[in-house]
C-alpha positions, 0 to 999 in steps of 0.5 A: 582490470576495470574498476567499477562502483555500484552505488545503489541508492534504494530509497524505499518509502514504505508509505508516500502519505499518511496511509497505505494504499487502497487495494484497487478493484472496480468490482465490489467482489474482487480483491487483491491477494497479499504478496506471497510466493512459493519459493523454488530452489535457485537454478544453477547456471554457468556465469559468464566471465564478463560478469565475474570480472565486474563482480570481482572488481569491488574492493569493498561493499558497504550498505547504509539502511535508514528506517524512518518509522516513529514520526512525531509531527503529524505523520502516521507511524510506519511500524512495518519498516524495522522488519522489512529492513531486516529482510533487506539486511539479510539479502545484502549481507548474502550479497557481500555487503557490510551493513550499517543501520540508522533509525528514526532520524530528524532532518539534521541527523538524516543529512549528517548520516548520509554525509558521514557514510559517503565521506567514509566509503564514497571516495574509494573508486573500488568500493560499491555503496548501497543507500536504503531509505525507508519512510514517508515520502511526499511530492509537491509540484512534481518535486520529490522529498524524503520525510524525516521523522520531525518534518511537519505534515504539509497538509497542515504546515507546508512551510514547516514541511519544506524546512525539514524535508530532504529534496530529491535534488539533494539525493542527486547531489549526493549521487554525483558527489560520489566518485563512482560509475554506477548509481541505482535509485529505487523508490518505494513511494509515489515520487513523480517521474521528473527525477529521471529520463524514462527509456523505452526498454525492450520487452525481453532484456538483453544479456549482460554486455560491455554496456555495463562498463559505462556510467549510469544513474538508474532509477526504479520507482514503486509507482508513478506520480501520485499513486498511493503506496501501502504502509506495508510494502509490496515493492520491498519483498518483491525486490528482495525475492528478485535477488534472493531467488533469482526471479529478476533474472529474466534472461536466465544467465545467472545475473540480474541487470538493472533493466531486468530488475525494473522490468521484473518489478514493473510486472510483479508488484501490480499483481499485489498492489495498485502501484505501477513501478516505473524505471529509467535513467537520469537525463544526462547522456554521459550518465545513462549508458551503463547498467547494473549487475547482481549475481543470482543466488545466496552469495555474491562473488566478492573480490574474486580475482580471475586466475591467470590462464596457464597453458595445459596439455590437451586431454582426450575428450571423454563423453560423460555417461547420461545423467541419472534421474533420481525422481521425476514426480510430475513426469515432466522430464525434469528431475525433481532436484532440478525442477522449480515446480516438481509437482505440476498437475496434468492441467499445468503440463497441458501447454508445455513446460519451461526448462525450469520445470514450470508451466510456460508463461510466454508473456511473463505476466505471472499467469501460466499459458494454460490458464491465460486467456490473453497469452500475448499481453505486452510485457509489464501490463497489469493483468487480471486473474485470467491474464487479460489487461486490467485497468485498476486505477481507482476513480471517484465512485469506484467501489472496492473491498480489502481482504482481511488477514483472517480470510474475510472482507473489510466493509465495501468502500467508495472512492470520494473525490477531492473537493470543497463545500460550505460546512454548517447551516446558514439558517441553523442554530449556533452550534452549526455556525459559523458556516465555513468552507472546508477542503477535503482531500480524496478519501474512501468512505464506507458504502454502507453503515458497518453491519452486524455481521461485519462488526461481530466478526471483529468482536469474536476475533478479539473476544471483546467489544461485544454489543450490549444486546449480546451475551459473551459466549452465546452471541445471538441470545438477547439479554433479559437482564439490565439490557431489556431496552434492546428486547424490542428490536427483535431480529433487527439486532441479529440480522447480519445485514442490518447496521450494528447498534449498541456499541460505544464510540470506544468500540467503534474506534477499536473496530477501525484499529482492528481493520488497520491490523488486518489490512495494513491500511489507515481505516478510522472513523470519519471526521465531522467535516468528512461526514458532512461532505459525503452526506451532502454529496455536492448539494446545498439542500437539507437532504441530498435529494432536496429540502423536503423529506419526501416519502420512503427515502430514508428510515426515520421516525415520523412523516418519512413514509418508510416501512421500518419500525427499527433499523433497516437493512443497509442499502434499503433506500437509494444512494446519494450522488457519491454512491453512499447509502443511509447518510440520512436516518437509519442510525446515528453515526459516530464521528472521530471528532470531540464535541465543540459547541460551535465551529469557531476555529474548526479545521478547514482541511477536513481533518479530525478536530481532536482538541477539546477541553472535554474528552467525554463527548463525541460527535454523532451525525445523520439522525436515526430510525427513532428521530424526526427527519429534521435531525437527519439534515446534513447540517445537523450535529449531535453528541453522545458520551464516548463510553456509552451506547444506544440502540440507535447509534452505529457508524461507518468507516473511512479510509485515508487515501492521501495523494502526494 
């Protein structure tokens, strides 16, 4: 009997950088929906003897799950990992694995954990091993790395990062050290494809065959190089569901091969994220001929020995009676107890039904033929809701909106290109010196200042952080007591399309944290360097349009030629070259940075300058409707006490979109 080892190294990196991924959308009104699935019953099929021979050859199945979530050296924490690993653990136990778990390992402990597990289980040729790593990942010069919890952030300390990061070459060394035929790597990260040799796979996978006996080192990554991966994984639940419910069984033969799994994830994940899963095999002929085999359903066949064939007396063939259909709710000819979609509508039945009872989806793009405007889309192509190909890679200038868990929308965001600029004012005061060059990585910035409507959605959801001009419980009544200051604003305060005012830095920061919980993305207040970068938008003049304030170009106090006594609706004036509105005037905007009297020792990489002796003052930028235009210059900086609020201070948000 053949002996096989299935070694599946599932290196699932819940986020490849310090943030989650941005839900891609070129249209400001279109969004992606969260990953959810309607769970059908598992289809029962007759399993081939060849597949059963492979599955029954294992003497033991062992899995090591490693979750890196509580980072200590500049990387963001990944709080979703423990729950994601619980789902992975459940499906692996159902597949017959003995599971061991380790969390939050430093560099030395991480390497030791891999070595110990391999030494214990990796040299029995009848075992199959599964390594599942979930945490941050990073790519540098086309080389991929696992990030232990004590590794430095390479954006700030590249040498410190390289001293602690675990390179993918080390993973390949571990894989080759194990005496096994089959090795499968899955990465939920944006590692580059240089680790493996990509193959041109068929549109429809072939049935399990003798090729599965050959050695293989097979790879599936959640995205191509430099794609952003969300902190809350889409790849992980899609992988779990592919095995749990048999959705990865594209050939419908009761097994899921590695090729089928790669094709399935390449099609499924982009429907819910901007990731583009890739798959292929190692650049080594001897290790690139085989394939992997999983069985569909809740229980894997483990150590099942095929019984010997015993001659038996022929018996007369008896024709069984026709099956009795107990019920067929949707009238599609498939009994409800065998129907994966037992409640099809008339429209869903219009273009035909598969044997499973579900509407036909000829091109396997997740859009049934009856609502597919492009029913012959090549397999694995990203598609829009109408089934037609969609280009969803965000470029600088693209606008998008994330959907909130409560059904609403986050602020409109604009992708900002990476670049450098001279920060400060050559002719300005000492608090704007020394002029220094700052390099900003790609990020997204709010197209507008956060509006009254957007902010009040948050305040009502958490039942606190209301602006001073609102009475809790009667949100549109202006105070007549100690807050008389705000009475002069009139309807400007309550118009949902005006920028929010009367909120402190603490309130604005709380709003960004709420967005993080609602979207799983890394929203925050902009750093002072990020703010000036987007306000200048590639220019070196006082304002993004020139050195003169001009007429009716911004909402400020005198000589601005605008028609607003207080705040103006967001977007009332022309946008700058980056596509952002109101970076000049309207309302002061809170920044994340603590106040410093000058730029001595200021960060040069666009990061938040958080260290300061005082924790009370926070930076404000951009001027407002109540101040002269000189204070609205791109270089001008001011401060206000973080716990206080005024009727001319608001904010906009940024979204960290670090690439590898």
